[in-house]
Backbone as CSV, one residue per row, in Angstrom:
resi,resn,N_x,N_y,N_z,CA_x,CA_y,CA_z,C_x,C_y,C_z
1,MET,-1.576,17.789,26.944,-1.369,17.366,25.514,-2.383,16.489,25.016
2,SER,-2.961,16.600,23.853,-3.933,15.888,23.216,-3.523,14.737,22.734
3,SER,-4.308,13.782,22.900,-3.850,12.318,22.385,-3.141,12.202,20.878
4,SER,-3.213,12.978,20.284,-2.612,13.036,18.764,-1.216,13.146,19.314
5,GLU,-0.844,14.309,20.025,0.402,14.824,20.366,0.858,13.826,21.225
6,GLU,0.419,13.301,22.287,0.938,12.193,23.089,1.431,10.896,22.111
7,ARG,0.451,10.853,20.931,1.010,9.761,19.950,2.227,9.878,19.324
8,ALA,2.311,11.173,18.941,3.368,11.649,18.107,4.874,11.755,19.053
9,TYR,4.861,12.314,20.615,5.832,11.971,21.304,6.331,10.899,21.337
10,HIS,5.099,9.842,21.677,5.590,8.345,21.676,6.504,7.593,20.641
11,ILE,5.910,7.836,19.474,6.542,7.828,18.095,7.921,8.239,18.139
12,GLN,8.322,9.394,18.440,9.403,10.271,18.474,10.328,9.639,19.146
13,ASN,9.939,9.496,20.600,10.721,8.655,21.662,11.137,7.364,21.478
14,SER,10.246,6.424,20.527,10.657,5.347,20.543,11.654,5.178,19.088
15,LEU,11.571,6.148,18.162,12.551,6.029,17.083,14.008,6.720,17.629
16,ASN,13.726,7.159,18.796,15.065,8.025,18.936,15.980,7.349,20.074
17,PHE,15.040,6.052,20.692,16.016,5.221,21.780,17.216,4.619,21.336
18,PHE,18.260,4.983,21.839,19.509,4.301,21.176,20.403,3.965,22.373
19,ALA,20.024,3.657,23.539,20.898,3.543,24.578,21.329,1.962,24.607
20,THR,22.799,2.460,24.789,23.165,0.549,24.635,23.626,0.254,25.726
21,ASP,23.479,0.890,26.862,23.733,0.366,28.437,22.601,-0.299,29.061
22,ARG,21.572,-0.399,28.343,20.391,-0.760,29.043,19.036,-0.882,28.087
23,GLY,18.193,-1.883,28.343,16.844,-2.129,27.526,16.127,-0.857,27.494
24,ALA,15.218,-0.833,26.507,14.131,-0.069,26.350,13.227,-0.189,27.437
25,SER,12.620,0.642,28.059,11.508,0.608,28.729,10.223,0.578,28.298
26,VAL,9.161,0.215,28.625,7.933,-0.024,28.137,7.430,1.153,27.158
27,GLU,7.631,2.009,27.818,7.142,3.843,26.974,8.046,3.780,25.727
28,ASP,9.005,3.234,25.704,10.219,3.305,24.538,10.049,2.475,23.117
29,TRP,9.302,1.327,23.822,8.763,0.275,22.733,8.318,0.846,21.455
30,MET,8.686,0.317,20.209,7.990,0.578,19.273,6.684,-0.178,19.342
31,THR,5.777,-0.227,18.564,4.667,-0.677,18.249,4.245,-0.489,16.868
32,MET,3.639,-1.575,16.265,3.514,-1.935,14.589,2.570,-1.137,14.333
33,SER,1.604,-0.798,15.116,0.290,-0.101,14.537,0.947,1.523,14.168
34,ASP,2.136,1.911,14.836,2.659,3.143,14.676,3.693,3.134,13.698
35,MET,4.586,1.921,13.693,5.783,1.579,12.919,5.786,1.008,11.923
36,GLY,4.596,-0.011,11.523,4.864,-0.689,10.315,4.717,0.053,9.096
37,LEU,3.929,1.278,9.080,3.900,2.014,7.854,5.272,2.563,7.708
38,LEU,5.768,3.018,8.976,7.135,3.923,8.614,8.249,3.303,8.142
39,ILE,8.164,1.871,8.427,8.910,0.918,7.952,8.745,0.532,6.657
40,ALA,7.716,0.342,6.013,7.549,0.325,4.927,7.857,1.360,3.667
41,LEU,7.596,2.442,4.301,7.851,3.789,3.588,9.165,4.028,3.402
42,ARG,10.052,3.968,4.430,11.539,4.246,4.676,12.154,3.241,3.809
43,TYR,12.039,2.015,3.669,12.759,1.102,3.301,12.162,0.702,1.875
44,ASN,10.985,1.027,1.433,10.218,0.794,0.328,9.963,-0.852,0.284
45,VAL,9.477,-1.450,1.331,9.430,-2.744,1.195,7.948,-3.431,1.438
46,ILE,7.428,-4.158,1.540,6.290,-4.814,1.999,6.535,-5.477,3.429
47,LEU,5.787,-4.970,4.269,6.079,-5.666,5.696,4.785,-6.292,6.107
48,HIS,5.043,-7.631,6.819,3.648,-8.348,7.031,4.014,-8.413,8.448
49,VAL,3.023,-7.901,9.283,3.021,-8.473,10.844,2.005,-9.434,11.079
50,LEU,2.734,-10.489,11.733,1.896,-11.547,12.061,1.341,-11.694,13.593
51,SER,0.195,-11.551,14.134,-0.016,-11.576,15.510,-1.243,-12.316,15.579
52,GLN,-1.527,-13.067,16.942,-2.922,-13.662,17.185,-3.982,-12.822,17.223
53,LEU,-3.541,-11.040,17.228,-4.916,-10.411,17.508,-4.988,-9.966,15.746
54,GLN,-4.172,-9.366,15.245,-4.617,-9.256,13.924,-3.166,-9.080,13.412
55,SER,-3.399,-9.665,11.874,-1.933,-9.871,10.943,-2.544,-8.672,9.766
56,LEU,-1.510,-7.934,9.520,-1.556,-6.756,8.605,-0.544,-6.917,7.807
57,THR,-0.486,-6.234,6.378,0.455,-6.081,5.560,0.423,-4.594,5.366
58,TYR,1.756,-4.176,5.310,1.956,-2.597,5.331,2.748,-2.322,3.954
59,LEU,2.160,-1.560,3.086,2.711,-1.214,1.677,3.100,0.248,1.647
60,PRO,4.229,0.512,0.842,4.646,2.067,0.905,3.155,2.547,0.141
61,LEU,3.248,4.146,0.700,2.085,4.947,0.435,2.506,5.749,-0.883
62,ARG,3.968,6.120,-0.936,4.048,7.039,-1.952,4.846,6.903,-3.189
63,SER,5.209,5.425,-3.076,5.959,4.962,-4.152,5.601,4.063,-5.259
64,THR,5.962,4.321,-6.337,5.935,3.418,-7.644,6.738,1.819,-7.472
65,PRO,6.231,1.027,-7.217,6.906,-0.303,-6.950,8.181,-0.579,-7.989
66,PRO,9.015,-1.187,-7.688,10.271,-1.576,-8.496,9.826,-3.033,-9.370
67,PRO,10.301,-3.247,-10.050,10.025,-4.371,-10.641,9.441,-5.565,-9.820
68,LEU,8.820,-6.445,-10.045,8.003,-7.477,-9.113,9.507,-8.399,-8.600
69,TYR,10.418,-8.216,-9.330,11.673,-9.589,-9.022,12.327,-8.786,-8.010
70,GLN,12.023,-7.365,-7.790,13.098,-6.575,-7.053,12.306,-6.036,-5.665
71,HIS,11.002,-6.788,-5.611,10.080,-6.554,-4.241,10.758,-7.359,-3.397
72,VAL,10.662,-6.774,-2.203,11.091,-7.394,-0.808,9.938,-7.316,0.231
73,ALA,9.855,-8.568,0.587,8.633,-8.686,1.638,9.233,-9.147,3.035
74,ILE,8.943,-8.498,4.231,9.910,-8.980,5.415,8.455,-9.197,6.377
75,ALA,8.672,-10.620,6.871,7.480,-11.093,7.656,8.213,-10.809,9.276
76,ILE,7.306,-10.376,9.921,7.491,-10.632,11.527,6.303,-11.135,12.182
77,GLY,6.712,-11.769,13.191,5.585,-12.195,14.177,5.726,-11.859,15.393
78,HIS,4.636,-11.576,16.024,4.316,-10.900,17.639,4.600,-12.289,18.574
79,VAL,5.679,-12.107,19.247,5.463,-13.430,20.273,5.926,-12.723,21.809
80,ASN,5.416,-13.695,22.750,5.432,-13.374,24.139,4.728,-12.235,24.572
81,ASN,4.027,-11.560,23.544,3.470,-10.294,23.966,4.401,-9.019,24.066
82,ASN,5.608,-9.215,23.467,6.427,-8.212,23.805,7.789,-8.253,22.885
83,ASN,7.794,-9.168,21.997,8.678,-8.931,20.936,8.406,-9.552,19.692
84,TYR,9.124,-9.074,18.447,8.749,-9.424,17.169,10.194,-10.107,16.801
85,VAL,9.770,-11.155,15.938,10.985,-12.148,15.307,10.833,-12.138,13.878
86,ARG,11.778,-12.517,13.398,11.564,-12.384,11.922,11.090,-13.759,11.309
87,VAL,10.164,-14.155,10.318,9.412,-15.115,10.145,9.582,-15.539,8.610
88,ALA,9.990,-16.834,8.321,10.356,-16.968,6.947,9.056,-17.728,6.367
89,LEU,8.672,-17.035,5.255,7.307,-17.548,4.549,7.735,-18.320,3.095
90,THR,6.847,-19.269,2.778,7.117,-19.745,1.319,6.485,-19.155,0.374
91,GLU,6.911,-19.215,-0.849,6.524,-18.372,-1.913,4.899,-18.815,-2.186
92,GLY,4.373,-17.708,-2.738,3.138,-17.823,-2.712,2.016,-17.849,-1.333
93,TYR,2.551,-17.583,-0.099,2.005,-17.397,1.109,0.551,-16.779,0.955
94,PRO,-0.436,-17.212,1.981,-1.494,-16.410,1.979,-0.999,-15.049,2.551
95,MET,-1.434,-13.638,2.098,-0.933,-12.419,2.475,-1.927,-11.887,3.541
96,PRO,-1.833,-11.317,4.943,-2.690,-10.733,5.529,-3.055,-9.372,4.713
97,PRO,-4.234,-9.328,5.484,-4.984,-7.767,4.143,-4.183,-6.661,4.492
98,ILE,-4.351,-5.617,3.700,-3.799,-4.423,3.789,-4.254,-3.550,4.845
99,MET,-3.431,-2.856,5.382,-3.740,-2.141,6.386,-5.015,-1.131,5.666
100,TYR,-6.142,-0.980,6.642,-7.277,-0.137,6.026,-6.697,1.265,5.383
101,GLN,-5.977,1.818,6.219,-5.566,3.379,5.802,-5.050,3.559,4.727
102,TRP,-3.987,2.370,4.313,-3.524,2.585,3.047,-4.276,3.060,1.732
103,LYS,-5.438,2.311,1.689,-6.359,2.555,0.428,-6.694,4.149,0.567
104,HIS,-6.709,4.850,1.722,-7.156,6.208,1.670,-6.182,7.407,1.858
105,PHE,-5.047,6.878,2.038,-3.836,7.873,2.120,-3.009,7.722,1.114
106,ARG,-2.813,6.311,0.349,-1.776,6.412,-0.796,-1.890,7.265,-1.997
107,TYR,-0.828,7.447,-2.342,-0.644,8.394,-3.777,-1.150,7.475,-5.019
108,ASP,-1.365,8.117,-5.956,-2.026,7.747,-7.174,-1.177,6.701,-7.889
109,CYS,0.366,6.820,-7.583,1.112,5.752,-8.058,1.128,4.538,-7.272
110,ALA,0.823,4.358,-5.907,0.992,3.337,-4.980,-0.052,1.790,-5.542
111,PRO,-1.134,2.289,-5.701,-2.144,0.951,-5.779,-1.222,-0.188,-6.725
112,ILE,-0.481,0.196,-7.600,0.374,-0.794,-8.150,1.181,-1.823,-7.130
113,TRP,1.269,-1.576,-6.124,1.934,-2.183,-4.990,1.215,-3.523,-4.721
114,ALA,-0.361,-3.491,-4.946,-0.851,-4.523,-4.364,-1.476,-5.428,-5.239
115,THR,-1.263,-5.173,-6.907,-1.840,-5.759,-7.834,-1.379,-7.101,-8.228
116,PRO,0.058,-7.572,-7.711,0.461,-8.537,-8.197,0.155,-9.521,-7.043
117,TYR,-0.331,-9.143,-5.834,-0.577,-10.057,-4.432,-2.269,-10.396,-4.701
118,MET,-2.892,-10.031,-5.480,-4.302,-10.413,-5.236,-4.761,-11.477,-4.823
119,GLU,-4.195,-12.572,-5.590,-4.645,-13.892,-5.191,-4.214,-14.469,-3.405
120,GLN,-3.074,-13.578,-3.296,-2.371,-14.190,-1.909,-3.265,-13.598,-1.056
121,LEU,-3.651,-12.457,-0.990,-4.641,-11.638,-0.594,-5.973,-12.448,-0.137
122,ASP,-6.569,-12.678,-1.333,-7.658,-13.439,-1.498,-7.683,-14.918,-0.587
123,ALA,-6.565,-15.729,-0.713,-6.085,-16.713,-0.099,-6.183,-16.392,1.734
124,PHE,-5.602,-15.199,2.128,-5.641,-15.233,3.515,-7.156,-15.082,3.824
125,MET,-7.753,-14.463,3.190,-9.212,-14.160,3.270,-10.104,-15.174,3.412
126,GLN,-9.921,-16.008,2.293,-10.742,-17.393,2.221,-10.511,-18.320,3.420
127,TYR,-8.826,-18.571,3.686,-8.745,-19.143,5.125,-9.147,-18.911,6.494
128,THR,-8.894,-17.250,6.303,-9.738,-16.846,7.569,-11.353,-16.935,7.791
129,CYS,-11.906,-16.705,6.740,-13.306,-16.997,6.858,-13.886,-18.458,6.955
130,SER,-12.866,-19.184,6.438,-13.342,-20.702,6.562,-13.323,-21.267,8.090
131,ARG,-12.073,-20.805,8.743,-11.992,-21.081,10.089,-13.003,-20.308,10.964
132,PHE,-13.261,-19.051,10.852,-13.819,-18.427,11.390,-14.974,-17.832,10.728
133,PRO,-15.972,-18.432,10.780,-17.242,-17.831,9.725,-17.723,-16.559,10.200
134,LEU,-18.228,-15.743,9.419,-18.777,-14.311,9.721,-20.036,-14.908,10.208
135,GLU,-20.426,-13.901,11.493,-21.707,-14.258,11.952,-22.542,-12.910,12.279
136,ILE,-23.779,-13.045,12.246,-24.435,-11.810,12.659,-24.457,-11.266,13.978
137,ILE,-24.247,-10.153,14.276,-24.037,-10.174,15.840,-25.085,-9.063,16.070
138,VAL,-26.391,-9.168,16.853,-27.203,-8.379,17.149,-26.878,-7.556,18.551
139,LEU,-26.937,-6.410,18.523,-26.624,-5.688,19.798,-27.950,-5.398,20.297
140,GLU,-28.226,-5.648,21.584,-29.209,-5.177,22.162,-29.220,-4.056,23.116
141,ASP,-30.309,-3.259,23.130,-30.007,-2.062,24.151,-30.324,-2.498,25.585
């Protein structure tokens, strides 16, 4: 089985896990790198995944957004290296960067999703860069 087939199998297993008599094994856990985009697509929402390793925003790829007052943003934080909890953010919060692949795979109607949030996206980058200045890394042979 190729790595892409294994990944597809993992995604399908985690989406199809509905046991009520036991918890999911590690093999059945959802990972946000796989599920974040699926959640944004399916529910037509903005999903922020906050983590110590990497925080990202997932936007729908294939839809024109509703009016701004109807946008739904959901934020979840990764805790204890194994769970996600809902996080309440205040209005105008700094917004984590949009997942890289969104720019390459979105439909022509989708870029409008990001337009109202450019200041918040910039604020997150400004804050991150001020806390962790970019440095030049020299790799030696």
